[in-house]
HTML snippet that shows the backbone in 3Dmol.js (N, CA, C, O; Angstrom):
<script src="https://3Dmol.org/build/3Dmol-min.js"></script>
<div id="view" style="width:600px;height:400px;position:relative"></div>
<script>
const pdb = `
ATOM      1  N   MET A   1     -26.724  -0.011  60.920  1.00  0.00           N
ATOM      2  CA  MET A   1     -25.270   0.565  60.678  1.00  0.00           C
ATOM      3  C   MET A   1     -24.899   0.182  59.409  1.00  0.00           C
ATOM      4  O   MET A   1     -24.037   0.960  59.000  1.00  0.00           O
ATOM      5  N   ALA A   2     -25.156  -0.636  58.637  1.00  0.00           N
ATOM      6  CA  ALA A   2     -24.872  -0.631  56.964  1.00  0.00           C
ATOM      7  C   ALA A   2     -26.239  -0.341  56.137  1.00  0.00           C
ATOM      8  O   ALA A   2     -26.290  -0.503  54.917  1.00  0.00           O
ATOM      9  N   GLY A   3     -27.372   0.113  56.933  1.00  0.00           N
ATOM     10  CA  GLY A   3     -28.569   0.623  56.204  1.00  0.00           C
ATOM     11  C   GLY A   3     -29.454  -0.547  55.830  1.00  0.00           C
ATOM     12  O   GLY A   3     -29.058  -1.682  56.095  1.00  0.00           O
ATOM     13  N   ASP A   4     -30.392  -0.397  55.351  1.00  0.00           N
ATOM     14  CA  ASP A   4     -31.450  -1.219  54.864  1.00  0.00           C
ATOM     15  C   ASP A   4     -31.042  -2.440  53.980  1.00  0.00           C
ATOM     16  O   ASP A   4     -31.540  -3.560  54.092  1.00  0.00           O
ATOM     17  N   ASN A   5     -30.057  -2.076  53.073  1.00  0.00           N
ATOM     18  CA  ASN A   5     -29.473  -3.091  52.014  1.00  0.00           C
ATOM     19  C   ASN A   5     -28.038  -2.479  51.821  1.00  0.00           C
ATOM     20  O   ASN A   5     -27.711  -1.306  51.642  1.00  0.00           O
ATOM     21  N   CYS A   6     -27.227  -3.700  51.917  1.00  0.00           N
ATOM     22  CA  CYS A   6     -25.925  -3.013  51.743  1.00  0.00           C
ATOM     23  C   CYS A   6     -25.274  -3.782  50.073  1.00  0.00           C
ATOM     24  O   CYS A   6     -24.933  -4.964  50.103  1.00  0.00           O
ATOM     25  N   ILE A   7     -25.202  -3.246  49.171  1.00  0.00           N
ATOM     26  CA  ILE A   7     -24.748  -3.650  47.793  1.00  0.00           C
ATOM     27  C   ILE A   7     -23.468  -3.190  47.725  1.00  0.00           C
ATOM     28  O   ILE A   7     -23.147  -2.117  48.235  1.00  0.00           O
ATOM     29  N   PHE A   8     -22.599  -3.994  47.063  1.00  0.00           N
ATOM     30  CA  PHE A   8     -21.299  -3.607  46.543  1.00  0.00           C
ATOM     31  C   PHE A   8     -21.042  -4.574  45.434  1.00  0.00           C
ATOM     32  O   PHE A   8     -21.550  -5.684  45.278  1.00  0.00           O
ATOM     33  N   GLU A   9     -20.015  -3.852  44.568  1.00  0.00           N
ATOM     34  CA  GLU A   9     -19.378  -4.718  43.407  1.00  0.00           C
ATOM     35  C   GLU A   9     -18.001  -4.577  43.451  1.00  0.00           C
ATOM     36  O   GLU A   9     -17.333  -3.924  44.252  1.00  0.00           O
ATOM     37  N   GLY A  10     -17.592  -5.342  42.386  1.00  0.00           N
ATOM     38  CA  GLY A  10     -15.963  -5.343  42.318  1.00  0.00           C
ATOM     39  C   GLY A  10     -15.207  -6.168  43.192  1.00  0.00           C
ATOM     40  O   GLY A  10     -15.805  -7.223  43.398  1.00  0.00           O
ATOM     41  N   THR A  11     -14.205  -6.094  43.737  1.00  0.00           N
ATOM     42  CA  THR A  11     -13.248  -7.022  44.607  1.00  0.00           C
ATOM     43  C   THR A  11     -13.399  -6.659  45.837  1.00  0.00           C
ATOM     44  O   THR A  11     -12.609  -7.258  46.567  1.00  0.00           O
ATOM     45  N   THR A  12     -14.246  -5.750  46.518  1.00  0.00           N
ATOM     46  CA  THR A  12     -14.567  -5.279  47.881  1.00  0.00           C
ATOM     47  C   THR A  12     -15.608  -6.435  48.303  1.00  0.00           C
ATOM     48  O   THR A  12     -16.650  -6.730  47.718  1.00  0.00           O
ATOM     49  N   GLY A  13     -15.091  -6.984  49.404  1.00  0.00           N
ATOM     50  CA  GLY A  13     -15.875  -7.979  50.149  1.00  0.00           C
ATOM     51  C   GLY A  13     -16.827  -7.256  51.135  1.00  0.00           C
ATOM     52  O   GLY A  13     -16.712  -6.059  51.400  1.00  0.00           O
ATOM     53  N   LEU A  14     -17.829  -8.114  51.688  1.00  0.00           N
ATOM     54  CA  LEU A  14     -18.362  -7.481  52.646  1.00  0.00           C
ATOM     55  C   LEU A  14     -17.818  -7.140  54.154  1.00  0.00           C
ATOM     56  O   LEU A  14     -18.342  -6.351  54.940  1.00  0.00           O
ATOM     57  N   PRO A  15     -16.568  -7.972  54.381  1.00  0.00           N
ATOM     58  CA  PRO A  15     -15.860  -7.745  55.620  1.00  0.00           C
ATOM     59  C   PRO A  15     -15.354  -6.304  55.257  1.00  0.00           C
ATOM     60  O   PRO A  15     -15.555  -5.465  56.135  1.00  0.00           O
ATOM     61  N   ALA A  16     -14.792  -5.915  54.225  1.00  0.00           N
ATOM     62  CA  ALA A  16     -14.228  -4.675  54.133  1.00  0.00           C
ATOM     63  C   ALA A  16     -15.386  -3.494  54.149  1.00  0.00           C
ATOM     64  O   ALA A  16     -15.301  -2.445  54.787  1.00  0.00           O
ATOM     65  N   VAL A  17     -16.302  -3.830  53.446  1.00  0.00           N
ATOM     66  CA  VAL A  17     -17.699  -2.757  53.429  1.00  0.00           C
ATOM     67  C   VAL A  17     -17.929  -2.600  54.978  1.00  0.00           C
ATOM     68  O   VAL A  17     -17.847  -1.455  55.422  1.00  0.00           O
ATOM     69  N   LEU A  18     -18.214  -3.656  55.871  1.00  0.00           N
ATOM     70  CA  LEU A  18     -18.579  -3.379  57.107  1.00  0.00           C
ATOM     71  C   LEU A  18     -17.358  -2.588  57.873  1.00  0.00           C
ATOM     72  O   LEU A  18     -17.565  -1.574  58.540  1.00  0.00           O
ATOM     73  N   THR A  19     -16.325  -3.056  57.731  1.00  0.00           N
ATOM     74  CA  THR A  19     -15.039  -2.216  58.347  1.00  0.00           C
ATOM     75  C   THR A  19     -15.087  -0.905  58.040  1.00  0.00           C
ATOM     76  O   THR A  19     -14.962  -0.138  58.995  1.00  0.00           O
ATOM     77  N   GLN A  20     -15.239  -0.414  56.914  1.00  0.00           N
ATOM     78  CA  GLN A  20     -15.317   0.796  56.333  1.00  0.00           C
ATOM     79  C   GLN A  20     -16.650   1.565  57.199  1.00  0.00           C
ATOM     80  O   GLN A  20     -16.501   2.620  57.816  1.00  0.00           O
ATOM     81  N   ARG A  21     -17.693   0.967  57.127  1.00  0.00           N
ATOM     82  CA  ARG A  21     -18.724   1.682  57.836  1.00  0.00           C
ATOM     83  C   ARG A  21     -18.732   1.627  59.351  1.00  0.00           C
ATOM     84  O   ARG A  21     -19.540   2.265  60.026  1.00  0.00           O
ATOM     85  N   LEU A  22     -17.735   0.785  59.885  1.00  0.00           N
ATOM     86  CA  LEU A  22     -17.593   0.933  61.495  1.00  0.00           C
ATOM     87  C   LEU A  22     -16.691   2.295  61.521  1.00  0.00           C
ATOM     88  O   LEU A  22     -17.068   3.330  62.070  1.00  0.00           O
ATOM     89  N   HIS A  23     -15.897   2.196  61.091  1.00  0.00           N
ATOM     90  CA  HIS A  23     -14.807   3.473  61.002  1.00  0.00           C
ATOM     91  C   HIS A  23     -15.473   4.711  60.809  1.00  0.00           C
ATOM     92  O   HIS A  23     -15.402   5.647  61.606  1.00  0.00           O
ATOM     93  N   GLN A  24     -16.018   4.716  59.918  1.00  0.00           N
ATOM     94  CA  GLN A  24     -16.829   5.805  59.420  1.00  0.00           C
ATOM     95  C   GLN A  24     -17.869   6.537  60.644  1.00  0.00           C
ATOM     96  O   GLN A  24     -17.916   7.743  60.888  1.00  0.00           O
ATOM     97  N   GLN A  25     -18.501   5.679  61.178  1.00  0.00           N
ATOM     98  CA  GLN A  25     -19.400   5.901  62.339  1.00  0.00           C
ATOM     99  C   GLN A  25     -18.896   5.912  63.647  1.00  0.00           C
ATOM    100  O   GLN A  25     -19.721   6.216  64.508  1.00  0.00           O
ATOM    101  N   GLY A  26     -17.390   5.579  64.139  1.00  0.00           N
ATOM    102  CA  GLY A  26     -16.630   5.501  65.113  1.00  0.00           C
ATOM    103  C   GLY A  26     -17.532   4.623  65.998  1.00  0.00           C
ATOM    104  O   GLY A  26     -17.997   5.033  67.061  1.00  0.00           O
ATOM    105  N   LEU A  27     -17.761   3.348  65.484  1.00  0.00           N
ATOM    106  CA  LEU A  27     -18.296   2.576  66.071  1.00  0.00           C
ATOM    107  C   LEU A  27     -17.158   0.869  66.180  1.00  0.00           C
ATOM    108  O   LEU A  27     -16.287   0.538  65.375  1.00  0.00           O
ATOM    109  N   THR A  28     -17.553   0.199  67.292  1.00  0.00           N
ATOM    110  CA  THR A  28     -16.682  -0.963  67.732  1.00  0.00           C
ATOM    111  C   THR A  28     -17.661  -2.066  67.656  1.00  0.00           C
ATOM    112  O   THR A  28     -18.844  -1.735  67.741  1.00  0.00           O
ATOM    113  N   LEU A  29     -17.367  -3.381  67.504  1.00  0.00           N
ATOM    114  CA  LEU A  29     -18.193  -4.467  67.130  1.00  0.00           C
ATOM    115  C   LEU A  29     -17.851  -5.758  68.220  1.00  0.00           C
ATOM    116  O   LEU A  29     -16.728  -6.255  68.305  1.00  0.00           O
ATOM    117  N   ALA A  30     -18.823  -6.122  68.890  1.00  0.00           N
ATOM    118  CA  ALA A  30     -18.724  -7.507  69.646  1.00  0.00           C
ATOM    119  C   ALA A  30     -19.351  -8.576  69.032  1.00  0.00           C
ATOM    120  O   ALA A  30     -20.477  -8.416  68.559  1.00  0.00           O
ATOM    121  N   LEU A  31     -18.751  -9.713  68.966  1.00  0.00           N
ATOM    122  CA  LEU A  31     -19.472 -10.540  67.668  1.00  0.00           C
ATOM    123  C   LEU A  31     -19.394 -11.769  68.564  1.00  0.00           C
ATOM    124  O   LEU A  31     -18.474 -11.977  69.355  1.00  0.00           O
ATOM    125  N   SER A  32     -20.700 -12.759  68.320  1.00  0.00           N
ATOM    126  CA  SER A  32     -20.947 -13.781  68.720  1.00  0.00           C
ATOM    127  C   SER A  32     -21.269 -14.823  67.670  1.00  0.00           C
ATOM    128  O   SER A  32     -22.256 -14.674  66.951  1.00  0.00           O
ATOM    129  N   GLU A  33     -20.504 -15.829  67.560  1.00  0.00           N
ATOM    130  CA  GLU A  33     -20.890 -16.580  66.419  1.00  0.00           C
ATOM    131  C   GLU A  33     -21.258 -17.984  66.941  1.00  0.00           C
ATOM    132  O   GLU A  33     -20.772 -18.314  68.023  1.00  0.00           O
ATOM    133  N   GLN A  34     -22.054 -18.835  66.296  1.00  0.00           N
ATOM    134  CA  GLN A  34     -22.242 -20.327  66.606  1.00  0.00           C
ATOM    135  C   GLN A  34     -22.092 -21.246  66.002  1.00  0.00           C
ATOM    136  O   GLN A  34     -21.931 -22.298  66.622  1.00  0.00           O
ATOM    137  N   PHE A  35     -22.078 -21.264  64.471  1.00  0.00           N
ATOM    138  CA  PHE A  35     -21.785 -22.157  63.782  1.00  0.00           C
ATOM    139  C   PHE A  35     -20.667 -21.894  62.643  1.00  0.00           C
ATOM    140  O   PHE A  35     -20.390 -22.795  61.851  1.00  0.00           O
ATOM    141  N   SER A  36     -20.158 -20.879  62.596  1.00  0.00           N
ATOM    142  CA  SER A  36     -18.955 -20.678  61.868  1.00  0.00           C
ATOM    143  C   SER A  36     -17.626 -20.854  62.273  1.00  0.00           C
ATOM    144  O   SER A  36     -16.663 -20.731  61.517  1.00  0.00           O
ATOM    145  N   GLY A  37     -17.559 -21.181  63.635  1.00  0.00           N
ATOM    146  CA  GLY A  37     -16.241 -21.676  64.309  1.00  0.00           C
ATOM    147  C   GLY A  37     -15.116 -20.428  64.044  1.00  0.00           C
ATOM    148  O   GLY A  37     -13.984 -20.700  63.643  1.00  0.00           O
ATOM    149  N   GLY A  38     -15.557 -18.993  64.318  1.00  0.00           N
ATOM    150  CA  GLY A  38     -14.721 -18.013  64.423  1.00  0.00           C
ATOM    151  C   GLY A  38     -14.250 -17.616  62.647  1.00  0.00           C
ATOM    152  O   GLY A  38     -13.229 -17.014  62.315  1.00  0.00           O
ATOM    153  N   LEU A  39     -14.954 -17.970  62.036  1.00  0.00           N
ATOM    154  CA  LEU A  39     -14.736 -17.387  60.545  1.00  0.00           C
ATOM    155  C   LEU A  39     -14.822 -16.120  60.210  1.00  0.00           C
ATOM    156  O   LEU A  39     -14.040 -15.482  59.505  1.00  0.00           O
ATOM    157  N   LEU A  40     -15.987 -15.692  60.835  1.00  0.00           N
ATOM    158  CA  LEU A  40     -16.402 -14.213  60.982  1.00  0.00           C
ATOM    159  C   LEU A  40     -15.391 -13.297  61.491  1.00  0.00           C
ATOM    160  O   LEU A  40     -14.936 -12.302  60.928  1.00  0.00           O
ATOM    161  N   ASN A  41     -15.102 -13.778  62.649  1.00  0.00           N
ATOM    162  CA  ASN A  41     -14.006 -13.083  63.623  1.00  0.00           C
ATOM    163  C   ASN A  41     -12.716 -12.972  62.535  1.00  0.00           C
ATOM    164  O   ASN A  41     -12.230 -11.876  62.255  1.00  0.00           O
ATOM    165  N   LEU A  42     -12.373 -13.848  62.135  1.00  0.00           N
ATOM    166  CA  LEU A  42     -11.017 -13.792  61.389  1.00  0.00           C
ATOM    167  C   LEU A  42     -11.300 -12.920  60.154  1.00  0.00           C
ATOM    168  O   LEU A  42     -10.749 -11.825  60.045  1.00  0.00           O
ATOM    169  N   GLN A  43     -12.163 -13.394  59.204  1.00  0.00           N
ATOM    170  CA  GLN A  43     -12.533 -12.189  57.876  1.00  0.00           C
ATOM    171  C   GLN A  43     -12.410 -10.757  58.503  1.00  0.00           C
ATOM    172  O   GLN A  43     -11.564  -9.959  58.102  1.00  0.00           O
ATOM    173  N   LEU A  44     -13.295 -10.474  59.505  1.00  0.00           N
ATOM    174  CA  LEU A  44     -13.436  -9.042  60.185  1.00  0.00           C
ATOM    175  C   LEU A  44     -12.013  -8.616  60.519  1.00  0.00           C
ATOM    176  O   LEU A  44     -11.468  -7.665  59.958  1.00  0.00           O
ATOM    177  N   HIS A  45     -11.482  -9.300  61.380  1.00  0.00           N
ATOM    178  CA  HIS A  45     -10.284  -9.144  62.099  1.00  0.00           C
ATOM    179  C   HIS A  45      -9.005  -8.593  60.475  1.00  0.00           C
ATOM    180  O   HIS A  45      -8.288  -7.600  60.359  1.00  0.00           O
ATOM    181  N   ARG A  46      -9.227  -9.700  59.580  1.00  0.00           N
ATOM    182  CA  ARG A  46      -8.220  -9.372  58.549  1.00  0.00           C
ATOM    183  C   ARG A  46      -8.606  -8.020  57.842  1.00  0.00           C
ATOM    184  O   ARG A  46      -7.747  -7.412  57.204  1.00  0.00           O
ATOM    185  N   ALA A  47      -9.646  -7.636  57.930  1.00  0.00           N
ATOM    186  CA  ALA A  47     -10.207  -6.304  56.942  1.00  0.00           C
ATOM    187  C   ALA A  47      -9.972  -5.138  58.022  1.00  0.00           C
ATOM    188  O   ALA A  47     -10.334  -4.001  57.720  1.00  0.00           O
ATOM    189  N   GLY A  48      -9.421  -5.363  59.178  1.00  0.00           N
ATOM    190  CA  GLY A  48      -9.130  -4.190  59.959  1.00  0.00           C
ATOM    191  C   GLY A  48     -10.317  -3.781  60.948  1.00  0.00           C
ATOM    192  O   GLY A  48     -10.227  -2.766  61.639  1.00  0.00           O
ATOM    193  N   ALA A  49     -11.461  -4.638  60.985  1.00  0.00           N
ATOM    194  CA  ALA A  49     -12.747  -4.107  61.921  1.00  0.00           C
ATOM    195  C   ALA A  49     -12.278  -3.860  63.220  1.00  0.00           C
ATOM    196  O   ALA A  49     -11.481  -4.581  63.819  1.00  0.00           O
ATOM    197  N   PRO A  50     -12.893  -2.615  63.732  1.00  0.00           N
ATOM    198  CA  PRO A  50     -12.548  -2.514  65.263  1.00  0.00           C
ATOM    199  C   PRO A  50     -13.406  -3.337  66.092  1.00  0.00           C
ATOM    200  O   PRO A  50     -14.467  -2.947  66.579  1.00  0.00           O
ATOM    201  N   LEU A  51     -12.880  -4.545  66.238  1.00  0.00           N
ATOM    202  CA  LEU A  51     -13.548  -5.587  66.951  1.00  0.00           C
ATOM    203  C   LEU A  51     -13.019  -5.373  68.574  1.00  0.00           C
ATOM    204  O   LEU A  51     -11.877  -5.043  68.894  1.00  0.00           O
ATOM    205  N   VAL A  52     -14.008  -5.613  69.385  1.00  0.00           N
ATOM    206  CA  VAL A  52     -13.653  -5.476  71.040  1.00  0.00           C
ATOM    207  C   VAL A  52     -13.905  -6.923  71.573  1.00  0.00           C
ATOM    208  O   VAL A  52     -13.265  -7.266  72.568  1.00  0.00           O
ATOM    209  N   LEU A  53     -14.612  -7.636  71.110  1.00  0.00           N
ATOM    210  CA  LEU A  53     -14.752  -8.909  71.715  1.00  0.00           C
ATOM    211  C   LEU A  53     -15.441  -9.956  70.692  1.00  0.00           C
ATOM    212  O   LEU A  53     -16.314  -9.587  69.907  1.00  0.00           O
ATOM    213  N   ALA A  54     -14.954 -11.371  70.765  1.00  0.00           N
ATOM    214  CA  ALA A  54     -15.609 -12.299  69.891  1.00  0.00           C
ATOM    215  C   ALA A  54     -15.647 -13.598  70.637  1.00  0.00           C
ATOM    216  O   ALA A  54     -14.747 -14.082  71.323  1.00  0.00           O
ATOM    217  N   VAL A  55     -16.945 -14.125  70.366  1.00  0.00           N
ATOM    218  CA  VAL A  55     -17.416 -15.383  71.287  1.00  0.00           C
ATOM    219  C   VAL A  55     -17.866 -16.305  70.316  1.00  0.00           C
ATOM    220  O   VAL A  55     -18.846 -15.977  69.648  1.00  0.00           O
ATOM    221  N   SER A  56     -17.051 -17.969  70.012  1.00  0.00           N
ATOM    222  CA  SER A  56     -17.507 -18.690  69.192  1.00  0.00           C
ATOM    223  C   SER A  56     -17.581 -19.830  69.667  1.00  0.00           C
ATOM    224  O   SER A  56     -16.615 -20.203  70.334  1.00  0.00           O
ATOM    225  N   ALA A  57     -18.694 -20.725  69.496  1.00  0.00           N
ATOM    226  CA  ALA A  57     -19.018 -21.957  70.007  1.00  0.00           C
ATOM    227  C   ALA A  57     -18.264 -22.720  68.793  1.00  0.00           C
ATOM    228  O   ALA A  57     -18.482 -22.627  67.585  1.00  0.00           O
ATOM    229  N   MET A  58     -17.366 -23.457  69.447  1.00  0.00           N
ATOM    230  CA  MET A  58     -16.402 -24.436  68.638  1.00  0.00           C
ATOM    231  C   MET A  58     -16.724 -25.757  68.354  1.00  0.00           C
ATOM    232  O   MET A  58     -16.488 -26.405  67.334  1.00  0.00           O
ATOM    233  N   SER A  59     -17.421 -26.154  69.613  1.00  0.00           N
ATOM    234  CA  SER A  59     -18.282 -27.542  69.450  1.00  0.00           C
ATOM    235  C   SER A  59     -19.268 -27.626  70.599  1.00  0.00           C
ATOM    236  O   SER A  59     -19.660 -26.658  71.252  1.00  0.00           O
ATOM    237  N   ASP A  60     -19.607 -28.832  70.766  1.00  0.00           N
ATOM    238  CA  ASP A  60     -21.126 -28.938  71.996  1.00  0.00           C
ATOM    239  C   ASP A  60     -20.143 -28.582  73.263  1.00  0.00           C
ATOM    240  O   ASP A  60     -20.777 -28.180  74.238  1.00  0.00           O
ATOM    241  N   ASP A  61     -18.845 -28.645  73.426  1.00  0.00           N
ATOM    242  CA  ASP A  61     -18.540 -28.423  74.816  1.00  0.00           C
ATOM    243  C   ASP A  61     -17.557 -27.650  74.816  1.00  0.00           C
ATOM    244  O   ASP A  61     -16.728 -27.740  75.721  1.00  0.00           O
ATOM    245  N   GLN A  62     -17.437 -26.801  73.897  1.00  0.00           N
ATOM    246  CA  GLN A  62     -16.207 -25.686  73.892  1.00  0.00           C
ATOM    247  C   GLN A  62     -16.381 -24.152  73.214  1.00  0.00           C
ATOM    248  O   GLN A  62     -16.848 -24.073  72.077  1.00  0.00           O
ATOM    249  N   VAL A  63     -16.086 -23.242  73.765  1.00  0.00           N
ATOM    250  CA  VAL A  63     -16.336 -21.934  73.375  1.00  0.00           C
ATOM    251  C   VAL A  63     -15.093 -21.187  73.590  1.00  0.00           C
ATOM    252  O   VAL A  63     -14.423 -21.242  74.621  1.00  0.00           O
ATOM    253  N   SER A  64     -14.838 -20.513  72.590  1.00  0.00           N
ATOM    254  CA  SER A  64     -13.728 -19.728  72.015  1.00  0.00           C
ATOM    255  C   SER A  64     -13.961 -18.019  72.355  1.00  0.00           C
ATOM    256  O   SER A  64     -14.825 -17.436  71.700  1.00  0.00           O
ATOM    257  N   VAL A  65     -13.266 -17.349  73.261  1.00  0.00           N
ATOM    258  CA  VAL A  65     -13.375 -16.188  73.702  1.00  0.00           C
ATOM    259  C   VAL A  65     -12.084 -15.470  73.106  1.00  0.00           C
ATOM    260  O   VAL A  65     -10.973 -15.945  73.341  1.00  0.00           O
ATOM    261  N   VAL A  66     -12.240 -14.303  72.321  1.00  0.00           N
ATOM    262  CA  VAL A  66     -10.964 -13.363  72.126  1.00  0.00           C
ATOM    263  C   VAL A  66     -11.190 -11.992  72.456  1.00  0.00           C
ATOM    264  O   VAL A  66     -11.886 -11.435  71.606  1.00  0.00           O
ATOM    265  N   LEU A  67     -10.890 -11.371  73.260  1.00  0.00           N
ATOM    266  CA  LEU A  67     -10.611 -10.033  73.527  1.00  0.00           C
ATOM    267  C   LEU A  67      -9.907  -9.191  72.671  1.00  0.00           C
ATOM    268  O   LEU A  67      -8.710  -9.476  72.724  1.00  0.00           O
ATOM    269  N   HIS A  68     -10.148  -8.239  71.875  1.00  0.00           N
ATOM    270  CA  HIS A  68      -9.467  -7.195  70.920  1.00  0.00           C
ATOM    271  C   HIS A  68      -9.124  -6.322  71.772  1.00  0.00           C
ATOM    272  O   HIS A  68      -9.911  -6.008  72.665  1.00  0.00           O
ATOM    273  N   THR A  69      -7.787  -5.708  71.664  1.00  0.00           N
ATOM    274  CA  THR A  69      -7.223  -4.671  72.480  1.00  0.00           C
ATOM    275  C   THR A  69      -6.103  -3.862  71.227  1.00  0.00           C
ATOM    276  O   THR A  69      -5.803  -4.430  70.177  1.00  0.00           O
ATOM    277  N   PRO A  70      -5.699  -2.736  71.535  1.00  0.00           N
ATOM    278  CA  PRO A  70      -4.814  -1.993  70.855  1.00  0.00           C
ATOM    279  C   PRO A  70      -3.569  -2.853  70.797  1.00  0.00           C
ATOM    280  O   PRO A  70      -2.835  -2.761  69.814  1.00  0.00           O
ATOM    281  N   ARG A  71      -3.300  -3.639  71.734  1.00  0.00           N
ATOM    282  CA  ARG A  71      -1.944  -4.376  71.461  1.00  0.00           C
ATOM    283  C   ARG A  71      -2.074  -5.726  71.026  1.00  0.00           C
ATOM    284  O   ARG A  71      -1.121  -6.502  71.091  1.00  0.00           O
ATOM    285  N   GLY A  72      -3.391  -6.117  70.510  1.00  0.00           N
ATOM    286  CA  GLY A  72      -3.431  -7.386  69.815  1.00  0.00           C
ATOM    287  C   GLY A  72      -4.650  -8.213  70.389  1.00  0.00           C
ATOM    288  O   GLY A  72      -5.481  -7.725  71.155  1.00  0.00           O
ATOM    289  N   GLY A  73      -4.665  -9.296  70.013  1.00  0.00           N
ATOM    290  CA  GLY A  73      -5.850 -10.194  70.600  1.00  0.00           C
ATOM    291  C   GLY A  73      -5.351 -11.204  71.525  1.00  0.00           C
ATOM    292  O   GLY A  73      -4.306 -11.813  71.296  1.00  0.00           O
ATOM    293  N   MET A  74      -6.189 -11.436  72.745  1.00  0.00           N
ATOM    294  CA  MET A  74      -5.828 -12.295  73.838  1.00  0.00           C
ATOM    295  C   MET A  74      -7.445 -13.284  73.669  1.00  0.00           C
ATOM    296  O   MET A  74      -8.613 -12.908  73.767  1.00  0.00           O
ATOM    297  N   GLY A  75      -6.883 -14.571  73.399  1.00  0.00           N
ATOM    298  CA  GLY A  75      -7.862 -15.739  73.362  1.00  0.00           C
ATOM    299  C   GLY A  75      -7.787 -16.815  74.358  1.00  0.00           C
ATOM    300  O   GLY A  75      -6.729 -17.063  74.935  1.00  0.00           O
ATOM    301  N   GLN A  76      -8.879 -17.464  74.582  1.00  0.00           N
ATOM    302  CA  GLN A  76      -8.902 -18.664  75.433  1.00  0.00           C
ATOM    303  C   GLN A  76      -9.949 -19.535  74.925  1.00  0.00           C
ATOM    304  O   GLN A  76     -10.957 -18.989  74.476  1.00  0.00           O
ATOM    305  N   THR A  77      -9.867 -20.869  74.925  1.00  0.00           N
ATOM    306  CA  THR A  77     -10.664 -21.527  74.496  1.00  0.00           C
ATOM    307  C   THR A  77     -11.223 -22.386  76.146  1.00  0.00           C
ATOM    308  O   THR A  77     -10.378 -22.758  76.960  1.00  0.00           O
ATOM    309  N   VAL A  78     -12.391 -22.532  76.330  1.00  0.00           N
ATOM    310  CA  VAL A  78     -12.818 -23.009  77.440  1.00  0.00           C
ATOM    311  C   VAL A  78     -13.868 -24.222  77.263  1.00  0.00           C
ATOM    312  O   VAL A  78     -14.936 -24.127  76.657  1.00  0.00           O
ATOM    313  N   ARG A  79     -13.375 -25.380  77.901  1.00  0.00           N
ATOM    314  CA  ARG A  79     -14.395 -26.461  77.711  1.00  0.00           C
ATOM    315  C   ARG A  79     -15.272 -26.605  79.020  1.00  0.00           C
ATOM    316  O   ARG A  79     -14.796 -26.608  80.155  1.00  0.00           O
ATOM    317  N   TYR A  80     -16.577 -26.720  78.722  1.00  0.00           N
ATOM    318  CA  TYR A  80     -17.465 -26.872  79.408  1.00  0.00           C
ATOM    319  C   TYR A  80     -18.319 -28.056  79.615  1.00  0.00           C
ATOM    320  O   TYR A  80     -18.184 -28.774  78.624  1.00  0.00           O
ATOM    321  N   ARG A  81     -19.184 -28.608  80.509  1.00  0.00           N
ATOM    322  CA  ARG A  81     -20.108 -29.465  80.566  1.00  0.00           C
ATOM    323  C   ARG A  81     -21.781 -28.861  80.529  1.00  0.00           C
ATOM    324  O   ARG A  81     -22.126 -28.408  81.620  1.00  0.00           O
ATOM    325  N   ALA A  82     -22.494 -28.817  79.795  1.00  0.00           N
ATOM    326  CA  ALA A  82     -23.734 -28.292  79.561  1.00  0.00           C
ATOM    327  C   ALA A  82     -24.536 -28.765  81.024  1.00  0.00           C
ATOM    328  O   ALA A  82     -25.121 -27.924  81.708  1.00  0.00           O
ATOM    329  N   SER A  83     -24.483 -30.133  81.381  1.00  0.00           N
ATOM    330  CA  SER A  83     -25.168 -30.503  82.425  1.00  0.00           C
ATOM    331  C   SER A  83     -25.084 -30.009  83.644  1.00  0.00           C
ATOM    332  O   SER A  83     -25.932 -30.187  84.519  1.00  0.00           O
ATOM    333  N   HIS A  84     -24.032 -29.349  83.765  1.00  0.00           N
ATOM    334  CA  HIS A  84     -23.478 -28.739  85.174  1.00  0.00           C
ATOM    335  C   HIS A  84     -24.238 -27.038  85.175  1.00  0.00           C
ATOM    336  O   HIS A  84     -24.296 -26.299  86.158  1.00  0.00           O
ATOM    337  N   HIS A  85     -24.674 -26.786  84.010  1.00  0.00           N
ATOM    338  CA  HIS A  85     -24.924 -25.225  83.790  1.00  0.00           C
ATOM    339  C   HIS A  85     -26.391 -25.317  83.665  1.00  0.00           C
ATOM    340  O   HIS A  85     -27.052 -24.304  83.893  1.00  0.00           O
ATOM    341  N   SER A  86     -27.059 -26.574  83.281  1.00  0.00           N
ATOM    342  CA  SER A  86     -28.752 -26.651  82.974  1.00  0.00           C
ATOM    343  C   SER A  86     -29.626 -26.261  84.076  1.00  0.00           C
ATOM    344  O   SER A  86     -29.234 -26.247  85.243  1.00  0.00           O
ATOM    345  N   MET A  87     -30.777 -25.951  83.725  1.00  0.00           N
ATOM    346  CA  MET A  87     -31.571 -25.640  84.632  1.00  0.00           C
ATOM    347  C   MET A  87     -32.494 -26.616  84.848  1.00  0.00           C
ATOM    348  O   MET A  87     -33.357 -26.469  85.713  1.00  0.00           O
TER     349      MET A  87
END
`;
const viewer = $3Dmol.createViewer("view");
viewer.addModel(pdb, "pdb");
viewer.setStyle({}, {cartoon: {color: "spectrum"}});
viewer.zoomTo();
viewer.render();
</script>
């Protein structure tokens, strides 16, 4: 989407550059984060990125899910026990 390399100068940050490219190409973004606690979702949302879904692992037993709609975001943090879902 952003090409092989994405280089930018000045005060425009990477979230703004990605947002611009998403809008130019008419794309939306579903995001999954594991170690950043939702920081990438927050930065892209603030830049106006066309996000549709964001999932973040908040801790060892919590997952945060945010569904982005034209009316705003709807989120839920879910607690689970990995031992119940292990194979």
